[in-house]
C-alpha positions as CSV (number, residue, x, y, z in Angstrom):
1,X,-148.1,-113.1,-58.1
2,X,-149.7,-116.3,-57.0
3,X,-149.6,-117.5,-53.3
4,X,-147.2,-120.3,-54.3
5,X,-145.1,-117.9,-56.2
6,X,-144.9,-115.5,-53.2
7,X,-143.9,-118.4,-51.0
8,X,-141.2,-119.5,-53.3
9,X,-139.7,-116.0,-53.5
10,X,-139.8,-115.5,-49.8
11,X,-138.2,-118.9,-49.0
12,X,-135.6,-118.2,-51.7
13,X,-134.7,-114.9,-50.0
14,X,-134.4,-116.6,-46.6
15,X,-132.4,-119.4,-48.2
16,X,-129.9,-117.0,-49.8
17,X,-129.2,-115.5,-46.4
18,X,-128.8,-119.0,-45.1
19,X,-126.3,-119.9,-47.9
20,X,-124.3,-116.8,-47.1
21,X,-124.2,-117.6,-43.4
22,X,-123.3,-121.2,-44.1
23,X,-120.4,-119.9,-46.3
24,X,-119.2,-117.7,-43.5
25,X,-119.3,-120.6,-41.1
26,X,-117.4,-122.9,-43.4
27,X,-114.8,-120.2,-44.2
28,X,-114.3,-119.6,-40.5
29,X,-113.7,-123.3,-39.8
30,X,-111.2,-123.4,-42.6
31,X,-109.4,-120.4,-41.1
32,X,-109.3,-122.2,-37.7
33,X,-107.8,-125.3,-39.3
34,X,-105.0,-123.4,-41.1
35,X,-102.3,-125.1,-39.0
36,X,-100.9,-122.4,-36.7
37,X,-99.1,-123.0,-33.4
38,X,-98.8,-120.1,-31.1
39,X,-96.9,-120.9,-27.9
40,X,-93.4,-122.1,-27.0
41,X,-92.9,-125.8,-26.3
42,X,-94.4,-126.6,-22.9
43,X,-93.1,-129.1,-20.3
44,X,-95.9,-128.8,-17.8
45,X,-97.4,-131.9,-16.3
46,X,-100.6,-132.9,-18.1
47,X,-103.3,-135.2,-16.7
48,X,-105.7,-136.8,-19.2
49,X,-109.1,-137.4,-17.6
50,X,-111.1,-140.1,-19.5
51,X,-114.7,-140.4,-18.2
52,X,-116.0,-143.8,-19.3
53,X,-119.5,-145.2,-19.5
54,X,-119.9,-148.6,-21.1
55,X,-117.6,-150.4,-23.6
56,X,-118.0,-148.4,-26.9
57,X,-117.0,-150.2,-30.1
58,X,-113.3,-149.3,-30.6
59,X,-112.7,-148.2,-27.0
60,X,-109.5,-150.2,-26.8
61,X,-108.1,-148.4,-29.9
62,X,-109.3,-145.0,-28.6
63,X,-107.4,-145.5,-25.4
64,X,-104.3,-147.1,-27.0
65,X,-103.4,-143.8,-28.7
66,X,-102.7,-142.3,-25.2
67,X,-100.0,-144.9,-24.6
68,X,-97.9,-143.5,-27.5
69,X,-98.1,-139.8,-27.1
70,X,-95.1,-137.7,-28.1
71,X,-95.7,-135.5,-25.1
72,X,-93.9,-137.4,-22.3
73,X,-94.8,-135.5,-19.1
74,X,-98.2,-137.2,-19.0
75,X,-100.5,-139.2,-16.8
76,X,-104.0,-140.7,-17.4
77,X,-106.9,-141.0,-15.0
78,X,-109.8,-143.2,-16.0
79,X,-113.2,-142.8,-14.4
80,X,-116.3,-145.0,-14.1
81,X,-119.4,-144.5,-12.1
82,X,-119.5,-148.0,-10.6
83,X,-117.5,-151.2,-10.5
84,X,-120.1,-152.9,-12.7
85,X,-119.4,-150.6,-15.6
86,X,-118.2,-152.6,-18.7
87,X,-115.5,-150.1,-19.3
88,X,-113.7,-150.8,-16.0
89,X,-111.9,-154.0,-17.1
90,X,-110.7,-152.2,-20.3
91,X,-109.3,-149.3,-18.2
92,X,-107.6,-151.7,-15.8
93,X,-106.1,-153.7,-18.7
94,X,-104.7,-150.5,-20.2
95,X,-103.0,-149.7,-16.9
96,X,-101.6,-153.2,-16.7
97,X,-100.4,-153.4,-20.3
98,X,-98.8,-149.9,-20.3
99,X,-96.9,-149.7,-17.1
100,X,-94.6,-147.1,-18.6
101,X,-97.6,-144.7,-18.6
102,X,-98.7,-143.3,-15.3
103,X,-102.3,-144.4,-14.9
104,X,-105.0,-144.5,-12.3
105,X,-108.6,-145.6,-12.2
106,X,-111.3,-143.7,-10.3
107,X,-114.6,-145.5,-9.4
108,X,-117.6,-143.5,-8.2
109,X,-119.1,-140.0,-8.6
110,X,-119.2,-136.8,-6.7
111,X,-122.5,-137.2,-4.8
112,X,-123.6,-133.6,-5.0
113,X,-123.2,-133.1,-8.7
114,X,-126.2,-133.5,-11.0
115,X,-124.4,-133.7,-14.4
116,X,-123.2,-137.3,-14.5
117,X,-120.1,-136.5,-16.6
118,X,-119.1,-133.7,-14.3
119,X,-119.7,-136.0,-11.3
120,X,-117.1,-138.3,-12.7
121,X,-114.7,-135.5,-13.5
122,X,-114.9,-133.9,-10.1
123,X,-113.9,-137.2,-8.4
124,X,-111.2,-138.0,-11.0
125,X,-109.6,-134.5,-10.6
126,X,-108.7,-135.4,-7.0
127,X,-106.3,-138.0,-8.4
128,X,-104.7,-135.7,-11.0
129,X,-101.3,-134.2,-10.5
130,X,-101.0,-132.2,-13.7
131,X,-100.9,-128.5,-14.0
132,X,-103.1,-129.0,-17.1
133,X,-106.2,-131.3,-17.0
134,X,-107.5,-132.7,-20.3
135,X,-111.1,-133.8,-20.6
136,X,-111.2,-136.4,-23.4
137,X,-114.4,-138.3,-24.1
138,X,-114.3,-142.1,-24.5
139,X,-115.1,-142.1,-28.3
140,X,-112.3,-139.6,-29.1
141,X,-109.5,-141.1,-31.2
142,X,-106.4,-138.9,-31.2
143,X,-103.1,-138.7,-33.0
144,X,-99.8,-139.4,-31.4
145,X,-99.0,-135.7,-31.1
146,X,-102.5,-134.7,-29.8
147,X,-101.2,-133.4,-26.4
148,X,-98.1,-131.9,-27.8
149,X,-100.0,-130.0,-30.5
150,X,-102.6,-128.7,-28.1
151,X,-100.0,-127.6,-25.6
152,X,-98.3,-125.6,-28.4
153,X,-101.3,-123.2,-28.2
154,X,-100.6,-122.4,-24.5
155,X,-99.6,-118.9,-23.4
156,X,-99.5,-117.4,-19.9
157,X,-103.0,-115.9,-20.3
158,X,-104.6,-119.0,-21.9
159,X,-106.8,-120.9,-19.5
160,X,-108.5,-123.4,-21.8
161,X,-107.7,-125.0,-25.2
162,X,-110.5,-126.8,-27.0
163,X,-110.9,-128.7,-30.3
164,X,-113.4,-128.9,-33.1
165,X,-114.6,-132.5,-33.4
166,X,-114.6,-134.4,-36.8
167,X,-116.8,-137.4,-37.2
168,X,-115.4,-140.6,-38.6
169,X,-115.9,-144.4,-38.5
170,X,-118.9,-146.7,-38.9
171,X,-120.8,-147.9,-41.9
172,X,-124.4,-147.8,-40.5
173,X,-126.8,-145.1,-41.7
174,X,-126.7,-143.7,-38.1
175,X,-122.9,-143.5,-38.1
176,X,-122.8,-141.8,-41.5
177,X,-125.5,-139.3,-40.4
178,X,-123.5,-138.6,-37.3
179,X,-120.4,-137.9,-39.2
180,X,-122.2,-135.7,-41.7
181,X,-123.9,-133.8,-38.8
182,X,-120.6,-133.1,-37.0
183,X,-118.6,-132.3,-40.1
184,X,-121.1,-130.3,-42.2
185,X,-123.2,-128.6,-39.5
186,X,-121.8,-128.7,-35.9
187,X,-118.2,-127.8,-36.6
188,X,-118.9,-125.0,-39.1
189,X,-121.8,-123.6,-37.0
190,X,-119.8,-123.5,-33.8
191,X,-116.9,-121.7,-35.5
192,X,-119.2,-119.4,-37.4
193,X,-121.4,-118.6,-34.4
194,X,-118.3,-118.0,-32.2
195,X,-116.9,-115.7,-34.9
196,X,-120.1,-113.7,-35.2
197,X,-120.6,-113.5,-31.5
198,X,-117.0,-112.7,-30.8
199,X,-116.1,-115.6,-28.5
200,X,-114.8,-119.1,-28.7
201,X,-117.3,-121.9,-28.3
202,X,-116.0,-124.7,-26.1
203,X,-116.5,-128.4,-27.1
204,X,-116.5,-130.7,-24.1
205,X,-115.2,-133.7,-26.0
206,X,-111.7,-132.3,-25.8
207,X,-110.8,-129.5,-23.3
208,X,-107.3,-128.6,-21.9
209,X,-107.8,-126.7,-18.7
210,X,-105.2,-124.9,-16.8
211,X,-105.5,-126.0,-13.1
212,X,-105.2,-122.4,-11.8
213,X,-108.1,-121.4,-14.1
214,X,-110.2,-124.4,-13.1
215,X,-109.6,-123.6,-9.4
216,X,-110.5,-119.9,-10.0
217,X,-114.0,-120.9,-11.3
218,X,-114.6,-123.4,-8.4
219,X,-113.5,-126.6,-10.1
220,X,-115.6,-128.9,-12.3
221,X,-118.4,-128.8,-9.7
222,X,-119.1,-125.2,-10.7
223,X,-120.6,-126.5,-13.9
224,X,-122.2,-129.6,-12.4
225,X,-125.7,-128.2,-12.4
226,X,-125.8,-127.7,-16.2
227,X,-126.3,-130.0,-19.2
228,X,-124.0,-127.7,-21.2
229,X,-121.1,-128.1,-18.8
230,X,-118.5,-127.3,-21.5
231,X,-120.3,-124.0,-22.4
232,X,-120.5,-123.1,-18.6
233,X,-116.8,-123.8,-18.1
234,X,-115.8,-121.8,-21.1
235,X,-117.9,-118.8,-20.0
236,X,-116.5,-119.0,-16.4
237,X,-112.9,-119.3,-17.6
238,X,-113.3,-116.1,-19.7
239,X,-114.9,-114.2,-16.9
240,X,-112.0,-115.2,-14.6
241,X,-109.7,-113.3,-17.0
242,X,-108.2,-116.1,-19.1
243,X,-108.3,-116.6,-22.8
244,X,-110.1,-119.6,-24.4
245,X,-108.3,-121.0,-27.5
246,X,-109.5,-123.2,-30.3
247,X,-106.8,-125.6,-31.5
248,X,-105.9,-125.6,-35.2
249,X,-106.4,-129.3,-35.6
250,X,-109.6,-131.3,-35.0
251,X,-110.0,-134.4,-32.9
252,X,-111.8,-137.4,-34.2
253,X,-115.0,-138.7,-32.7
254,X,-115.3,-142.4,-33.7
255,X,-118.8,-143.6,-34.3
256,X,-118.4,-147.3,-35.1
257,X,-121.4,-149.3,-33.9
258,X,-123.8,-146.4,-33.7
259,X,-127.6,-147.1,-33.8
260,X,-130.2,-144.8,-35.3
261,X,-131.9,-144.3,-31.9
262,X,-128.6,-143.2,-30.4
263,X,-128.1,-140.6,-33.2
264,X,-131.6,-139.1,-32.7
265,X,-131.3,-139.2,-28.9
266,X,-128.0,-137.4,-28.9
267,X,-129.1,-134.6,-31.2
268,X,-132.4,-134.2,-29.5
269,X,-130.5,-133.8,-26.2
270,X,-128.2,-131.3,-27.8
271,X,-131.1,-129.5,-29.3
272,X,-132.9,-129.1,-25.9
273,X,-129.6,-127.9,-24.5
274,X,-129.0,-125.2,-27.2
275,X,-132.6,-124.0,-27.0
276,X,-132.3,-123.4,-23.2
277,X,-128.9,-121.7,-23.6
278,X,-130.2,-119.3,-26.3
279,X,-133.7,-119.4,-27.8
280,X,-132.9,-116.6,-30.3
281,X,-129.8,-118.6,-31.5
282,X,-131.8,-121.8,-31.6
283,X,-134.5,-120.1,-33.7
284,X,-131.9,-119.1,-36.3
285,X,-130.3,-122.5,-36.6
286,X,-132.2,-123.6,-39.8
287,X,-130.4,-120.8,-41.6
288,X,-127.1,-122.6,-41.0
289,X,-128.6,-125.6,-42.8
290,X,-130.3,-124.0,-45.8
291,X,-130.7,-127.1,-47.9
292,X,-134.3,-127.9,-46.8
293,X,-135.3,-124.2,-47.2
294,X,-133.9,-124.1,-50.7
295,X,-135.7,-127.4,-51.5
296,X,-139.0,-125.9,-50.2
297,X,-138.5,-122.8,-52.4
298,X,-137.8,-125.0,-55.4
299,X,-140.9,-127.1,-54.9
300,X,-143.1,-124.1,-54.3
301,X,-141.7,-122.6,-57.6
302,X,-142.4,-125.8,-59.5
303,X,-146.1,-126.0,-58.5
304,X,-146.7,-122.2,-59.0
305,X,-148.3,-121.3,-62.4
306,X,-146.0,-118.3,-62.5
307,X,-143.1,-119.1,-60.3
308,X,-141.4,-115.6,-60.5
309,X,-138.2,-117.4,-59.3
310,X,-135.1,-118.3,-61.2
311,X,-135.0,-122.1,-60.7
312,X,-131.5,-122.3,-62.1
313,X,-130.3,-119.9,-59.4
314,X,-131.9,-122.0,-56.6
315,X,-130.3,-125.1,-58.0
316,X,-126.9,-123.3,-58.1
317,X,-127.4,-122.3,-54.5
318,X,-128.1,-125.9,-53.6
319,X,-124.9,-127.0,-55.4
320,X,-122.9,-124.3,-53.6
321,X,-124.2,-125.4,-50.2
322,X,-123.5,-129.1,-50.8
323,X,-120.1,-128.3,-52.4
324,X,-119.2,-126.5,-49.2
325,X,-120.2,-129.5,-47.1
326,X,-118.0,-131.8,-49.2
327,X,-115.0,-129.5,-49.0
328,X,-115.3,-129.1,-45.2
329,X,-115.9,-132.9,-44.7
330,X,-112.6,-133.4,-46.5
331,X,-110.7,-130.8,-44.5
332,X,-111.9,-132.2,-41.2
333,X,-111.3,-135.9,-42.0
334,X,-108.5,-135.8,-44.5
335,X,-110.7,-138.0,-46.7
336,X,-113.0,-137.2,-49.7
337,X,-116.7,-137.4,-49.0
338,X,-117.8,-140.7,-50.4
339,X,-120.5,-140.5,-53.0
340,X,-122.7,-142.9,-51.0
341,X,-122.4,-140.7,-48.0
342,X,-122.9,-137.5,-50.0
343,X,-126.2,-138.9,-51.3
344,X,-127.7,-139.2,-47.8
345,X,-126.7,-135.6,-46.8
346,X,-130.1,-134.2,-47.7
347,X,-131.8,-136.9,-45.7
348,X,-129.6,-136.0,-42.7
349,X,-130.6,-132.4,-43.0
350,X,-134.3,-133.2,-43.1
351,X,-134.0,-135.5,-40.2
352,X,-132.1,-133.0,-38.0
353,X,-134.6,-130.3,-39.0
354,X,-137.3,-132.6,-37.5
355,X,-135.2,-133.1,-34.4
356,X,-134.8,-129.3,-34.2
357,X,-138.6,-128.8,-34.3
358,X,-139.1,-131.5,-31.7
359,X,-136.6,-129.7,-29.5
360,X,-139.1,-126.8,-29.0
361,X,-141.5,-129.1,-27.3
362,X,-139.3,-131.5,-25.2
363,X,-137.7,-130.6,-21.9
364,X,-136.9,-133.9,-20.2
365,X,-133.9,-136.1,-21.0
366,X,-132.5,-139.5,-19.8
367,X,-128.7,-139.3,-19.7
368,X,-126.5,-142.1,-18.4
369,X,-129.4,-143.8,-16.7
370,X,-130.7,-140.7,-14.9
371,X,-133.7,-138.5,-15.8
372,X,-133.5,-134.7,-15.8
373,X,-135.5,-131.7,-16.7
374,X,-133.5,-129.1,-18.6
375,X,-134.5,-125.5,-17.8
376,X,-133.1,-122.0,-18.5
377,X,-129.3,-121.8,-19.3
378,X,-129.4,-125.6,-19.6
379,X,-129.7,-126.0,-15.8
380,X,-130.6,-129.5,-14.7
381,X,-133.4,-130.5,-12.4
382,X,-133.7,-134.2,-11.2
383,X,-136.9,-136.0,-12.3
384,X,-138.4,-138.7,-10.2
385,X,-141.7,-139.3,-12.0
386,X,-141.8,-142.3,-14.4
387,X,-144.5,-140.5,-16.3
388,X,-142.1,-138.0,-17.7
389,X,-141.2,-138.3,-21.4
390,X,-137.5,-139.2,-21.8
391,X,-134.8,-138.8,-24.3
392,X,-132.7,-142.0,-24.4
393,X,-129.3,-142.7,-23.0
394,X,-126.1,-141.3,-24.4
395,X,-122.7,-142.5,-23.5
């Protein structure tokens, strides 16, 4: 067998394992989204915490959904780091226009907390009256029964309810790549990895936290030294003896107005975070996106004089992989994957593979205007030197 033939056979073997793992991940996500509700109807007071940073495209519409929730025992606390933040007038206008909804605005951060999002949440929590605190990111666009549906998963031993995030909105290449990445890789990989590891992965874009559980772990500040604050909170809540639940419906992350640099910066930041949380898991990540591996195997077989590889089988594996992506995209968004978006899915995979590779060599990020070095377990260290390489801002 020639060298190229050996390479093609070896890559095909790895890719088949990747397709099987990908199938498990997609199946697990479909199982999560089967529509169950577990608990009795709750009447507990719920406080939605909306940390804001800048005026995202569509922010008004994202906030408007919280004025019409079917769950009535609800209040909203908005948080900005400073009075100059462009999101502050939008939050104040919401409170003025919806006086039937209990609302408050927090300006400033907890001084001793490194993670800027947690620094906002720690300060905002002091204004919250609810027994349940909901962390809801600014680009999340929810349905009218978002709170009611999530609270239907509550039981006495449940300390945290989280959601899978579906990507929607936007026509730019960056927005479409972001939607594909969330729907075809992040959501299935989180569900699959959680299933294989035997624990629920927490997604910080939407977290319902029982106040008693949050107090038991030391409040938001307990995760303030980590980039992966959602992961740290989920681990701590489980160690405190509470269950972590994954809701049976996704929330939508809206990506209108996204730029290409924002897409790359976000996923490089996430890549650095995942590598520091688990290097072994990070090493295996390309298996969960086997498209590039299958393509490598196919190209190696085509240039080999004696390929020793069933090219039809490789093409079938590629078709299966992209078919799973299309089905999962539809399940998460309620929409068919447009052909124009389907066509850029391979490009998105190659691009994120390059970001994954870069993640091995980058350790410093620039997040919400502040530079940090990310070390073991995604712990943050402040960086003062202007000579450090930086990953760009992410709202």
